N, C-alpha and C positions, 0 to 999 in steps of 0.2 A: 504494500500499499504505500509506504514511504517513497518508493521509486517512482510511482505514478503521479505523485503530487506535483513535482516540478514540470512534468510533461503537461499536466493539466493546467497549470499556471500560464506556461507558454502558449498553449492552444486557446486558452481564455483570452490572453492578452492580444493575440493575433486576430481572433474573432471580433473583439472589441475595437481594434484599430481599424477595421474595415467598415464598421457601422457608421452610416451617415456621410460616407464619402460622395461627394457630388462633383462631377467633373467641371461644372461651371461655377463652383463656390468661389474660386478666386475672383471671377468676374462680377459676382452678385454684389450689388449695392442699390440704393433707392434713387440714385441720381438719374435724370432724364435730360440728356444734352440737347442743345438746339440742333446739332448735326443729326442726332437720332430722330428728333421731331421732323425735320426736313425729310430724312429717309422714309419714315413711315408715312407721312403725308403724300410723298410722291408715289409710294407703292399703292396707297388707297386710291389716288387719282388714276393710276394706270389700271387698276382693277375695274374701276367705275367705267373708264373708257372701253375696256376690253369687253365689258358686259353690256355696253350701249345703254347704260343706265341714265336716265334724267330724272330731276326732281329729287335728288339726294340733298340731304341737309346735314350740316356739321355743328356740333355744339361747341361752346367756348373751350371745353376740355380737349377737343379734337376728335371725339366720337363722330363718325359719319354714319347716317341711317337712312333707310328707306322704308316708309310704312306701306306695306301692301294692303293691309286691312287694319283699321283703327280699333275694331271691337266695340263693345258696348259695356255700359255700367262703370264700374270703378277701375282706376289704374292701381297698380300695386304700389306700396311704399317700399323704402329702403330696408325695412325690418320684415316685410311680408314673406310668407311661405307660398310658393307658386308651384303649379303643375304645368309643365311645358313639353312640347315635342321640339327638338332642334337638331341642326346638323352644323358641324364646324369644320372649317378648312383653313389652309393658309392663304393669305391674300395673294401671295406669289404663285400658288399652284395653278396651272393652266389646264390640268387634267379633270379638275372637278372632284378629285378624291378627297373624302372626308377623313380627318384623323379622329373625329368623334361624332356620335350621333346618339340620340336618346332611344330608349326602349319605347314603351307606351306610357305616355304622360309621366315624365320623370319629375319627382317632387324635389324642389330645391329651396333653400332658405336665401333670400335675396342678399342677406348681409354675410354670406359665406360663399359667394361666387366672385368672379373677377370684376373689377370696377366698372368695365364697359357694360357688362350685364346689368349691374345694378342701376346704373344711369340709364341704359337703353330701354330696359323693360318697363320703367316708369312712364314711358312715351306712349305706350298702348294700353288698351283695356281688355278685359276678358273676352277671348275669341279672336284677338288681334293677332296679326303676324307682321314681323318686321325683320329687316336685314340689318345687322349691326357690323360695321367695318371698324374694327378696333385697333387703335395704335397701341404699339407694344407696352407703353406705359400704363395703359388701362387694362392691359392683359396680364402677362407674366413678367413684363419688363426685362431687365437684363439678367435676371435669375433664371429664367426658362422654367419648364416644368417637364414631368415625364413625357418625353416625345416632342416637346416643343422647345426648339432652340431659343436662347436669349434674344431679345430685341426683335421678336417676330409679331408683325401685325396680323390679326385673324379677321376671319368673316364667319359670322353665325346667321343662320336663317332660323327664327324663333317663332314658334306660335304659342300664345298664352293660353292654355287650355282653361285654367281657373285660378283664382286666388283661394288657396286652402286656408290660410289664416291671414287676415288683413293686418 
């Protein structure tokens, strides 16, 4: 038993040293540079042109959006729990491939999603459908997330099925 203890300590140390390693950790901070803002806005403009979209609006934060259907009733608040159907892809992707999509009526807390969603979903009401073109600082910033590289603008098509908790 005494011979196994040092091996156990070394193995435990190695295991713990690998926990939480993020390849982008050194790049991750909360700063959003003017250069990145310019790059994101250009990518969003190119996406809008590529899709031939007209009537796109942009908020003061840089979120661009197009409302397909406004919906009826109440709009959610930043603290609401909503049920949605959605599809997400990279702004730069020309193949239409989604990196994420919902199952049937996914339930989400508005204060636990990316900032672009929290801001954008408050622009529609129950039954509404919106396209959100989200600059990287309102998505995952320069930290990135599982499968999403740092500084990546995203596009989501979202249908607000219902407000489960206002």
